[in-house]
C-alpha positions as a LaTeX table, in Angstrom:
\begin{tabular}{lrrr}
\hline
Residue & $x$ (\AA) & $y$ (\AA) & $z$ (\AA) \\
\hline
Met1 & 32.15 & 27.89 & $-27.94$ \\
Val2 & 30.29 & 28.35 & $-31.45$ \\
Phe3 & 27.44 & 25.95 & $-30.35$ \\
Lys4 & 26.62 & 28.31 & $-27.59$ \\
Lys5 & 26.76 & 31.25 & $-29.50$ \\
Leu6 & 24.49 & 29.94 & $-32.35$ \\
Phe7 & 21.77 & 29.02 & $-29.50$ \\
Gly8 & 22.28 & 32.12 & $-27.72$ \\
Ser9 & 21.13 & 34.34 & $-30.51$ \\
Ser10 & 17.39 & 33.39 & $-30.49$ \\
Glu11 & 16.94 & 31.84 & $-27.08$ \\
Lys12 & 15.44 & 34.77 & $-25.70$ \\
Glu13 & 12.81 & 35.38 & $-28.36$ \\
Leu14 & 11.52 & 31.42 & $-28.00$ \\
Leu15 & 11.85 & 31.55 & $-24.30$ \\
Asp16 & 9.53 & 34.83 & $-24.20$ \\
Leu17 & 7.14 & 32.74 & $-26.40$ \\
Leu18 & 7.10 & 29.69 & $-24.45$ \\
Arg19 & 6.42 & 31.91 & $-21.17$ \\
Lys20 & 3.33 & 33.57 & $-22.99$ \\
His21 & 1.92 & 30.31 & $-23.81$ \\
Leu22 & 2.49 & 28.80 & $-20.50$ \\
Ile23 & 0.68 & 31.80 & $-18.99$ \\
Leu24 & $-2.41$ & 30.86 & $-20.90$ \\
Ser25 & $-2.24$ & 27.25 & $-19.84$ \\
Lys26 & $-2.10$ & 28.52 & $-16.25$ \\
Glu27 & $-5.02$ & 30.83 & $-16.68$ \\
Ala28 & $-6.94$ & 28.06 & $-18.22$ \\
Met29 & $-6.16$ & 25.58 & $-15.40$ \\
Met30 & $-6.78$ & 28.04 & $-12.80$ \\
Met31 & $-10.49$ & 28.27 & $-14.50$ \\
Phe32 & $-10.71$ & 24.50 & $-14.36$ \\
Phe33 & $-9.64$ & 24.48 & $-10.48$ \\
Arg34 & $-12.24$ & 27.39 & $-9.47$ \\
Leu35 & $-15.01$ & 25.39 & $-11.37$ \\
Ile36 & $-14.17$ & 22.00 & $-10.34$ \\
Thr37 & $-14.23$ & 23.10 & $-6.63$ \\
Ala38 & $-17.56$ & 24.99 & $-7.11$ \\
Pro39 & $-19.27$ & 23.10 & $-10.25$ \\
Gly40 & $-22.87$ & 24.29 & $-9.25$ \\
Ser41 & $-21.66$ & 28.11 & $-9.06$ \\
Leu42 & $-22.31$ & 28.82 & $-13.06$ \\
Gly43 & $-25.53$ & 29.08 & $-14.31$ \\
Leu44 & $-26.07$ & 28.30 & $-18.37$ \\
Asp45 & $-25.24$ & 31.73 & $-19.33$ \\
Glu46 & $-22.24$ & 31.79 & $-17.40$ \\
Leu47 & $-21.08$ & 28.23 & $-18.61$ \\
Ser48 & $-21.41$ & 29.59 & $-22.25$ \\
Arg49 & $-19.19$ & 32.66 & $-21.29$ \\
Tyr50 & $-16.79$ & 30.18 & $-19.61$ \\
Arg51 & $-16.47$ & 28.10 & $-22.52$ \\
Phe52 & $-16.12$ & 31.00 & $-24.67$ \\
Thr53 & $-13.09$ & 32.26 & $-22.58$ \\
Val54 & $-11.44$ & 28.92 & $-22.71$ \\
Ile55 & $-11.65$ & 28.73 & $-26.47$ \\
Lys56 & $-10.23$ & 32.13 & $-26.72$ \\
Leu57 & $-7.20$ & 30.94 & $-24.60$ \\
Glu58 & $-6.71$ & 28.14 & $-26.68$ \\
Lys59 & $-6.70$ & 30.25 & $-29.88$ \\
Glu60 & $-4.34$ & 32.57 & $-28.56$ \\
Gly61 & $-2.17$ & 29.67 & $-27.85$ \\
Asp62 & $-2.41$ & 28.27 & $-31.28$ \\
Arg63 & $-1.13$ & 31.86 & $-32.54$ \\
Ile64 & 1.62 & 31.90 & $-30.06$ \\
Tyr65 & 2.85 & 28.22 & $-31.28$ \\
Asp66 & 2.79 & 29.08 & $-34.57$ \\
Ala67 & 4.99 & 32.08 & $-33.74$ \\
Ala68 & 7.47 & 29.90 & $-32.00$ \\
Val69 & 7.59 & 27.11 & $-34.76$ \\
Met70 & 8.49 & 30.33 & $-37.14$ \\
Gln71 & 10.87 & 31.26 & $-34.65$ \\
Val72 & 12.93 & 27.79 & $-34.53$ \\
Leu73 & 12.62 & 27.54 & $-38.29$ \\
Lys74 & 14.26 & 30.94 & $-38.86$ \\
Gly75 & 16.51 & 31.10 & $-35.87$ \\
Ala76 & 20.08 & 30.43 & $-35.66$ \\
Phe77 & 19.95 & 27.33 & $-33.92$ \\
Pro78 & 22.44 & 24.39 & $-34.16$ \\
Leu79 & 20.48 & 21.64 & $-36.54$ \\
Pro80 & 20.81 & 18.71 & $-34.13$ \\
Leu81 & 18.61 & 20.72 & $-31.81$ \\
Val82 & 16.05 & 21.70 & $-34.20$ \\
Ala83 & 14.10 & 18.61 & $-34.01$ \\
Asp84 & 14.35 & 18.70 & $-30.22$ \\
Leu85 & 12.98 & 22.22 & $-29.71$ \\
Gly86 & 9.94 & 21.02 & $-32.29$ \\
Val87 & 9.25 & 18.23 & $-29.70$ \\
Leu88 & 9.43 & 20.87 & $-26.89$ \\
Leu89 & 7.07 & 23.15 & $-28.93$ \\
Asp90 & 4.81 & 20.29 & $-29.32$ \\
Asp91 & 4.73 & 19.51 & $-25.80$ \\
Phe92 & 3.73 & 22.99 & $-24.61$ \\
Asp93 & 1.02 & 23.22 & $-26.83$ \\
Asp94 & $-0.45$ & 19.93 & $-25.93$ \\
Ile95 & $-0.46$ & 21.14 & $-22.17$ \\
Leu96 & $-2.80$ & 23.83 & $-23.17$ \\
Asp97 & $-4.75$ & 21.61 & $-25.69$ \\
Leu98 & $-5.36$ & 18.98 & $-22.80$ \\
Ile99 & $-6.48$ & 21.84 & $-20.44$ \\
Tyr100 & $-8.84$ & 23.21 & $-23.10$ \\
Phe101 & $-10.18$ & 19.81 & $-23.47$ \\
Val102 & $-10.71$ & 18.97 & $-19.96$ \\
Asn103 & $-12.23$ & 22.69 & $-19.09$ \\
Met104 & $-14.88$ & 22.05 & $-21.81$ \\
Glu105 & $-15.75$ & 18.26 & $-20.90$ \\
Leu106 & $-16.23$ & 19.60 & $-17.23$ \\
Ala107 & $-18.40$ & 22.42 & $-18.67$ \\
Arg108 & $-20.17$ & 19.79 & $-20.63$ \\
Gly109 & $-20.74$ & 17.50 & $-17.83$ \\
Ile110 & $-22.02$ & 20.37 & $-15.27$ \\
Lys111 & $-24.37$ & 21.50 & $-18.06$ \\
Val112 & $-26.34$ & 18.34 & $-18.18$ \\
Gly113 & $-26.24$ & 18.07 & $-14.35$ \\
Leu114 & $-23.50$ & 15.34 & $-13.78$ \\
His115 & $-22.27$ & 17.20 & $-10.55$ \\
Arg116 & $-25.38$ & 16.47 & $-8.81$ \\
Val117 & $-24.61$ & 12.72 & $-8.97$ \\
Lys118 & $-23.07$ & 11.85 & $-5.57$ \\
Val119 & $-20.14$ & 9.77 & $-7.10$ \\
Val120 & $-19.34$ & 12.39 & $-9.46$ \\
Ser121 & $-19.14$ & 14.95 & $-6.75$ \\
Glu122 & $-16.86$ & 12.70 & $-4.88$ \\
Val123 & $-14.74$ & 12.20 & $-7.76$ \\
Tyr124 & $-14.51$ & 15.58 & $-8.49$ \\
Ser125 & $-12.59$ & 16.33 & $-5.10$ \\
Phe126 & $-10.10$ & 14.15 & $-6.37$ \\
Cys127 & $-9.90$ & 15.93 & $-9.58$ \\
Ala128 & $-9.43$ & 19.39 & $-7.53$ \\
Lys129 & $-6.46$ & 17.87 & $-5.79$ \\
Met130 & $-5.07$ & 16.98 & $-9.28$ \\
Ala131 & $-5.93$ & 20.24 & $-10.59$ \\
Glu132 & $-4.10$ & 22.09 & $-7.93$ \\
Lys133 & $-1.09$ & 20.12 & $-8.25$ \\
Ala134 & $-1.14$ & 20.59 & $-12.02$ \\
Leu135 & $-1.06$ & 24.39 & $-10.99$ \\
Glu136 & 1.93 & 23.68 & $-8.87$ \\
Ala137 & 3.77 & 21.77 & $-11.56$ \\
Ile138 & 2.99 & 24.69 & $-14.25$ \\
Asp139 & 4.49 & 27.10 & $-11.79$ \\
Ala140 & 7.61 & 24.99 & $-11.59$ \\
Leu141 & 7.99 & 24.63 & $-15.55$ \\
Glu142 & 7.46 & 28.62 & $-15.47$ \\
Ala143 & 10.37 & 29.15 & $-12.86$ \\
Ile144 & 12.60 & 26.77 & $-15.27$ \\
Leu145 & 11.67 & 29.17 & $-18.04$ \\
Gly146 & 12.88 & 32.02 & $-15.58$ \\
Ser147 & 16.07 & 30.39 & $-14.65$ \\
Ile148 & 17.23 & 27.96 & $-17.55$ \\
Thr149 & 19.60 & 30.58 & $-19.06$ \\
Lys150 & 20.99 & 31.58 & $-15.86$ \\
Ser151 & 21.48 & 28.47 & $-13.43$ \\
Leu152 & 20.95 & 24.99 & $-14.89$ \\
Ala153 & 21.22 & 23.89 & $-11.28$ \\
Lys154 & 18.28 & 25.91 & $-10.34$ \\
Ala155 & 16.28 & 24.40 & $-13.25$ \\
Ser156 & 17.38 & 21.08 & $-12.35$ \\
Glu157 & 15.97 & 21.35 & $-8.98$ \\
Glu158 & 12.49 & 22.68 & $-10.59$ \\
Met159 & 12.39 & 19.50 & $-12.80$ \\
Thr160 & 12.83 & 17.24 & $-9.71$ \\
Arg161 & 10.10 & 19.34 & $-8.16$ \\
Ile162 & 8.04 & 18.40 & $-11.22$ \\
Asp163 & 8.66 & 14.84 & $-10.95$ \\
Ser164 & 7.59 & 14.58 & $-7.50$ \\
Ile165 & 4.57 & 16.24 & $-8.04$ \\
Glu166 & 3.78 & 13.89 & $-11.02$ \\
Asp167 & 4.03 & 10.80 & $-8.57$ \\
Glu168 & 1.65 & 12.51 & $-6.17$ \\
Val169 & $-0.71$ & 13.02 & $-9.13$ \\
Asp170 & $-0.61$ & 9.51 & $-10.26$ \\
Glu171 & $-1.34$ & 8.52 & $-6.68$ \\
Val172 & $-4.44$ & 10.59 & $-6.73$ \\
Lys173 & $-5.32$ & 9.54 & $-10.23$ \\
Asn174 & $-5.35$ & 5.75 & $-8.79$ \\
Glu175 & $-7.50$ & 6.37 & $-5.97$ \\
Ala176 & $-9.80$ & 8.32 & $-8.38$ \\
Leu177 & $-10.08$ & 5.58 & $-10.78$ \\
Glu178 & $-10.52$ & 3.09 & $-7.86$ \\
Val179 & $-13.67$ & 5.03 & $-6.68$ \\
Ile180 & $-15.07$ & 5.27 & $-10.18$ \\
Tyr181 & $-14.72$ & 1.39 & $-11.16$ \\
Glu182 & $-15.95$ & 0.29 & $-7.59$ \\
Arg183 & $-18.95$ & 2.56 & $-7.73$ \\
Ser184 & $-19.65$ & 2.05 & $-11.37$ \\
Lys185 & $-23.08$ & 0.47 & $-10.88$ \\
Asp186 & $-24.09$ & 3.96 & $-9.39$ \\
Leu187 & $-23.11$ & 5.77 & $-12.79$ \\
Asp188 & $-24.52$ & 5.87 & $-16.13$ \\
Val189 & $-22.44$ & 5.47 & $-19.03$ \\
Leu190 & $-22.43$ & 8.99 & $-19.60$ \\
Ala191 & $-21.14$ & 9.89 & $-16.19$ \\
Phe192 & $-18.67$ & 6.98 & $-16.05$ \\
Thr193 & $-17.22$ & 7.98 & $-19.66$ \\
His194 & $-17.07$ & 11.70 & $-18.22$ \\
Leu195 & $-14.98$ & 10.78 & $-15.07$ \\
Ile196 & $-12.52$ & 8.56 & $-16.83$ \\
Glu197 & $-12.08$ & 11.68 & $-19.37$ \\
Val198 & $-11.45$ & 14.38 & $-16.82$ \\
Val199 & $-9.15$ & 12.06 & $-14.51$ \\
Arg200 & $-7.00$ & 10.90 & $-17.36$ \\
Ser201 & $-6.75$ & 14.19 & $-19.20$ \\
Leu202 & $-5.69$ & 15.64 & $-15.93$ \\
Asp203 & $-2.78$ & 13.22 & $-15.20$ \\
Thr204 & $-1.64$ & 13.59 & $-18.95$ \\
Ile205 & $-1.61$ & 17.44 & $-18.46$ \\
Val206 & 1.06 & 16.79 & $-15.56$ \\
Asp207 & 2.95 & 14.07 & $-17.59$ \\
Lys208 & 3.29 & 16.90 & $-20.46$ \\
Val209 & 4.30 & 19.59 & $-18.00$ \\
Gln210 & 7.21 & 16.79 & $-16.85$ \\
Asp211 & 8.21 & 16.02 & $-20.33$ \\
Ser212 & 8.46 & 19.64 & $-21.33$ \\
Ser213 & 10.78 & 20.23 & $-18.12$ \\
Gln214 & 12.80 & 17.42 & $-18.90$ \\
Glu215 & 13.30 & 18.81 & $-22.52$ \\
Leu216 & 14.06 & 22.17 & $-21.64$ \\
Val217 & 16.89 & 20.97 & $-19.07$ \\
Arg218 & 18.08 & 18.48 & $-21.67$ \\
Ile219 & 18.43 & 20.98 & $-24.62$ \\
Phe220 & 20.01 & 23.96 & $-22.42$ \\
Thr221 & 22.51 & 21.47 & $-20.74$ \\
Ala222 & 23.56 & 20.46 & $-24.19$ \\
Ala223 & 23.51 & 23.85 & $-25.62$ \\
Tyr224 & 26.13 & 25.05 & $-22.60$ \\
Ser225 & 27.96 & 22.10 & $-21.89$ \\
\hline
\end{tabular}
């Protein structure tokens, strides 16, 4: 089939780039998880190095994203899929950008001592659960990248797994928001805003992983149908 042949000519290079990009997201998410579970573990100098590492990962992600965009533009992809691939690349880039943002927000909050506020510490425990689930979702997305050209059935199973994880994260997010609003009198504006940013960013990260998984399965289902 011509449609399949054209798509297959450049798919390996693109999937390799997406895999490299996702590895950066996973590394940055693991950094966040370690810090959110032990927010008082880093001194000011260590926090500076932490932020430098996060910035480095995000910049490397931008480089890979640019290379992937060029791969799509110059690759022998069917024209109807080019726009869909562009959306897919943007979703992958958004995952890392959001993880970068939430890492920087966490580091800023810890730097000014917000983690010492009781309510903040309590909400951080919910954030840790969300981060753990985000890592599970990223692992499932990585599995999709590894199986999408071999078994659409396996890829679809992982996509369903991500859907389930997203539902779980939604529940934890709602629990966290309930605590934030119910205990808002115990929070100043900075702490309140900080917690809202962290919780909603983590939720959006998993949403973007879900979007990416659905885009991948849809694109390759069309290409191989």
